[in-house]
C-alpha positions in Angstrom: -39.1 23.3 13.7 -37.6 20.2 12.1 -34.1 19.0 12.7 -31.7 18.5 9.9 -31.1 14.8 9.0 -27.9 13.3 10.4 -25.1 13.1 7.8 -24.3 9.6 6.6 -21.5 8.3 4.6 -24.1 7.0 2.2 -25.9 10.3 1.8 -23.1 12.4 0.3 -21.0 11.3 -2.6 -17.3 11.1 -1.8 -14.8 12.9 -4.0 -13.8 10.5 -6.8 -10.3 9.2 -6.5 -7.9 10.3 -9.2 -4.5 9.0 -10.5 -1.5 10.5 -8.8 1.9 11.7 -10.1 5.2 10.0 -9.3 6.1 13.0 -7.1 3.4 11.8 -4.6 5.7 8.9 -3.6 9.0 8.7 -1.7 10.5 5.4 -3.0 9.9 3.2 -6.0 10.3 -0.5 -6.4 10.1 -2.5 -9.6 7.6 -5.3 -10.0 7.6 -7.8 -12.9 4.3 -8.9 -14.2 3.8 -12.6 -14.8 1.9 -14.5 -17.5 -0.5 -15.8 -14.8 -1.3 -12.2 -13.6 -3.6 -11.6 -16.6 -7.2 -12.6 -16.4 -9.6 -13.6 -19.2 -10.2 -10.0 -20.0 -6.5 -9.5 -20.9 -5.4 -7.3 -18.0 -4.0 -8.0 -14.6 -6.7 -9.3 -12.3 -7.6 -7.0 -9.4 -6.5 -9.4 -6.7 -2.9 -9.3 -8.0 -2.7 -5.6 -7.1 -3.0 -6.4 -3.4 -0.2 -8.9 -3.7 1.9 -6.2 -5.3 1.2 -3.9 -2.3 2.5 -6.6 0.0 5.5 -7.4 -2.2 6.5 -3.7 -2.5 6.2 -2.8 1.2 7.6 -6.0 2.7 10.4 -6.1 0.1 11.4 -2.6 1.1 11.3 -3.4 4.8 13.4 -6.5 4.3 15.9 -4.6 2.3 16.1 -2.0 5.0 16.8 -4.7 7.7 13.5 -3.7 9.4 11.6 -7.0 8.8 12.7 -10.6 9.4 9.9 -12.7 8.0 11.4 -16.0 9.3 12.6 -15.3 12.8 11.6 -11.7 13.7 9.8 -11.2 17.0 7.5 -8.6 15.4 5.3 -9.2 12.4 2.8 -7.0 10.5 -0.8 -8.1 10.1 -3.0 -6.3 7.6 -6.2 -4.9 9.1 -7.4 -2.6 6.3 -6.9 -2.4 2.6 -8.2 -0.5 -0.4 -7.4 0.0 -4.1 -8.7 2.3 -6.8 -8.1 1.5 -10.4 -7.5 4.0 -13.2 -5.8 2.3 -16.1 -5.3 -1.4 -17.0 -1.9 -3.1 -16.5 -1.1 -6.3 -18.4 1.7 -8.9 -18.9 4.4 -8.3 -20.1 4.4 -4.7 -18.8 6.9 -3.7 -16.1 5.3 -2.1 -13.1 6.8 0.4 -10.6 5.3 0.6 -7.1 5.6 4.0 -5.5 5.6 3.9 -1.7 4.8 6.4 1.0 3.6 6.4 4.6 0.5 8.3 5.6 0.4 7.6 9.3 2.8 6.0 11.9 1.2 5.1 15.2 2.5 3.3 18.3 2.0 -0.2 16.7 0.6 0.5 13.3 1.6 2.0 9.9 -0.6 3.1 7.0 1.3 2.4 3.8 0.1 4.0 0.5 1.1 2.5 -2.8 0.8 3.9 -6.3 1.2 1.4 -9.2 2.6 2.8 -12.4 3.3 1.3 -15.8 7.0 1.7 -16.3 7.8 5.3 -17.3 4.2 6.6 -17.0 3.7 9.9 -15.2 0.4 9.0 -13.6 -0.6 5.9 -11.5 -2.6 3.1 -13.0 -3.9 2.3 -9.5 -3.5 3.7 -6.0 -4.3 2.1 -2.7 -3.3 1.6 0.9 -3.1 -0.9 3.6 -2.6 -0.7 7.4 -0.3 -3.0 9.2 -0.6 -3.6 12.9 2.6 -4.9 14.3 2.2 -7.7 16.7 4.3 -10.2 18.7 4.8 -13.2 16.5 3.8 -15.7 19.2 1.1 -13.9 21.2 -0.4 -11.9 18.3 -0.8 -8.9 20.5 0.2 -5.3 19.3 3.6 -4.1 20.3 5.4 -0.8 19.7 7.2 -0.5 16.4 10.8 -1.6 16.7 13.4 1.2 16.1 14.6 -0.4 12.8 11.0 -0.3 11.5 10.6 3.3 12.6 13.8 4.2 10.7 12.7 2.4 7.6 9.2 4.0 7.5 10.7 7.4 8.1 12.2 7.1 4.6 8.7 6.8 3.2 7.4 10.0 4.7 6.8 12.9 2.4 7.2 16.5 3.6 3.8 18.0 4.4 
C-alpha cells in the first residue's frame, strides 16, 4: 500500500486573486499620482503601489491620533507585504485607497488595501502588509497602544 504524497504549496494551484468591490473596504483615502510614478511602459510602476499602501495606512493612523512618526514610543515595522495587480493606473489619474483590517494581534496588525481608479467600482490592485508594533528604541514588540486599537477598529468590517 502506498502513501499519498504530502501536500505542498507548490503542488496545488491557488485560487487566482480577483478585483474587489468598494464595499469590501471600510475607509477610503485619496492619493494623487505624480509624473514620476509612471514607468517607461506608461503606467504606474509596481513599486509605487507599496508606497501607496504605506501612505494610506500611516496617513489614516496619523489623522486618527494613533501614530506619531516623530516622537511616538511605538512604531510599526513591515514584516510581510503582497500586491496583486488587475488593471493599470497611470498619471494623471486620481487613485482612492480602500482600507480594512484583516487581523489584530497583541502587537501586530494585518492591513489590507484596495487601490481604485477614482470612481471605478472594482480595484485595480489589492494587497496587504503586516505591521509589528515595536518600541522605537529597543525594536522589541509591544502591545498595541489603545489609540491604535481604537483607530484600527474603524477599519474592521462586519463578518
